[in-house]
N, C-alpha and C positions, 0 to 999 in steps of 0.2 A: 430423934435422929437414929436411924437404923444402922446396922452393921454394913449393909449394902451401900447406903448413901455415904457413910463414912469412907468406905473404900473408894467409891466413885469420885468423891470430892478430893480425897487425898491424891488419887492418881491424876486427876485433872490439874491439881495444884502443881504436882511434879512436872507435868508436861508444860504448863504455862511458865513456871519458873525457868525451865530449860529454854523455852522459846524466847523469853524476855532477855536472857543472856545472849542467845545466838542471833536473834533478829529483832526483838522488840514487838510491842503491840499485844502483849498477853492479856490485857484487860478486855480486849475485843472478844476473847473467848470466855473469861471467867464471869463477866457480867451477864451475858445471855444464858450461860450455863446455869447460873444460880436461879435465873428466872424460870428456866425449863425444869428445875428441880422443885418448882412450886412456890418459890418466894415471891411476894409482891415486888414490883419493880423498885420501889424506894428502899425496901428491906435488902434486896439484892445489891443495890447500889451502896448502901451503908456497910453491908457485910464485906463487900469486896475491899473496903478501905483497910481492914485489919491486915490482910495479906500484903497490901501495898506498903503499909507502914513497916512491917517486919522486913520485907524485901529491901526497901530503901535504907533502913538502918544498917543492914548488913553491907550494902554497897558503900555507904558513907564511911564506915569503919575501914573498909578495904582501900578506898581512895585516900583516906587520911594517912594510913600507914605507908602508902606509896608516895606521899608528898604532893599529890595532885589536888590541892584544895585551896581555895581563896575564901576565907571566912568573911572578909569585909564585903566583897562583891556578892557572896552568897546571901548574906543577911540583907543587903540592899535590895535584892530581887525577891527574896523569900517573904519579906514583910508585906509588900503590896499583894503578893500572891495569897498570903495567909488571909488578908482582909477580903480579897475577892472571892475566895473559896466559901466564906460564910454566906455571901450573897447567892452563889451558885448552888450550894447545898440546900438552902432554904427553898429555892426555886424548884429544885428536883423533887423535894418532898411534897410540894403542893400540886404537882402534875398528876392527872389520872394515869393509871397503868397503861392503858391502850395508847394514849398519846406519847408517853415516855418511850414505850417499846418501838413505836414507829420513828420517833426522833433518833433513837439509838440505832435502828437499822440503817437510816440514812447516813448517820455519822460513821458507822462501820464501813460503809462503801466508800465514803470520802477518804477515810484514813487508809483504807485498802489501796486506793489510788496512790497515796503518798508512799506506802510501803513498796509498791511495784515500781513507780517511776523515780522515787528518791529525789525530789526537787531540792531538799535540804543539802544533799551532797554536791549539787551542782552550783550552789551559791558560793561566790568567791569570798575567801576569808580576808578581811580588810584589817588595817592597822590604824584605824582612825584615832584621833586624840579623844581623851575622856572628857568631852566638853559638857557644859551644864545642860545644853539642849539634848545631848545624847543620854545623859543620866535621867532627865525627866521622861524622855521617850521610853527608856527601859522600864521605869517605874510604872508608867501607864500601861505598857505592853504586858507586864507581868501581873498587874492587877486583873487584866482581862484573861490572862492565862489561868489565874486563880479562880475566876468566875467559871470558866470552862471546866477546869479540873474539879471544882467543887460540885458542879452540875453532873458531869458524866464521866470524866477521867479518861475514857478510852482514847488512846492515841495522843495524849497530851505530851508524851516524851518527844514525839516527832516535831510538835509545835515548838517546844522549848529549844530543841536542837537547831531548828530553822531560824528562830528569833536570835539566838546567841551567835550563830554563824554569820547572820546578816549584820548584826550590830556590834560585833567585836572581832578581834583578831586572835581569839583563843584557839588552842588546839582542841581536837575532838575529845581527847582524854579529859581535859579540864572542863569542857562543856558537859560531858557526861557526869563528872563529879558534882558540878553545880546543879545539874538536873536532878540527881538523886537527893541532894539537900533540899532544894526548893519543893520537890514533891513531898518529901517527908514532913516539912514544916507546914505546908498548907493542908496536908492530909489530917494533921492534928485538929485544926479548926473544923474541917468538914466532918471528921469523925465525931467530934463533940456535938455538932448539930444533929447528926443521925442518932447518937446515943440518947440525947435529951428528948428526942421525939420517938424513942423506942423503935428504931428502924434498923436494929442489928439482930442477926441470928448468930449468937456467939459460938454455937457448936460448929456450924458451917465455916464461920470466919476463922476460928482458931485452927481447924483442920486444914483449910485452904492455905493459911499462913505457914503451917508445918510443911505442906506439900511444896509450896513455892520456894521455901528455903532449901529443901532437898534438891529440887529441880535446878535452882540457881547454882548450887554447889556442883552438881553433875555437869551442867552446861559450861561452867567455867573450866572444868577439867577436860572436857571433850569438844570444846569449840574449835572446829576446823572449817576451812573454807567451803568444802563440799557440803559439810553438815549444815552450814548457814543457808545455802541455796535450797537444800531439801526442806529444811524447817520452814522457810518462807513459802515454799510451794504448798506445804501442808496447811500453813496458816491462811493463805489466800483461799484455798478450797473450803476450809472450815468456816471462815468468816462469811464467805458468799452464802453458804447453806444456812447459817444462823441468821444472817440479815434477811434473807427471803422468808425464813420461818417467822421472824419477829414482825415483819411488815404485813404479811398476808394472813398470818394465823395467830394474831395476838389474843 
């Protein structure tokens, strides 16, 4: 790892941490960026998990101090996601780089549509009873969320927000606290799969984690309404360019 690559990864991490706080979807940038730095797709995918783990642990601590956390519901949803992520991570490792890159480019465009049109914000928050059928539905849904998160991760936050908004009457603050916990838990199992298969670049991963932590701190201090709009515009442009690059020039 050269000094130039260290500076570039650190700077990218700061930007992505800032974007994640302001708008979300930072993994849409870090994953293709690591691929562009020469890492094989599965190694880039595994390396990205280190930064995700650090970022979500910080978020959990913050939400817990603020009192916005439901341990019981968090564990109920995180356990199936944990199991699903093992399946997704093992599948990701088995894919050829070219196929993975093209799948990633398509996923990036789909998540980009979610970022622009925000369908999860248009869903009505309901106050349904916590029935047995609803509990089973959430368990199955979050097993699939874990499969997706273990496989590719990019944009999973929007999926979790949409699922919890549709299936619960929770506030957006509580939903975000659950999201941070669920992602942190299933990232453990996915990370173990990548580590056991030697699919981690520790230098890039730790540098990226440091950068995202700094960026998240800065974003939380300077998050303003106009800033979010501009960050989202930059995110849209960057994701479009990277998706085209991944699909046509793998």
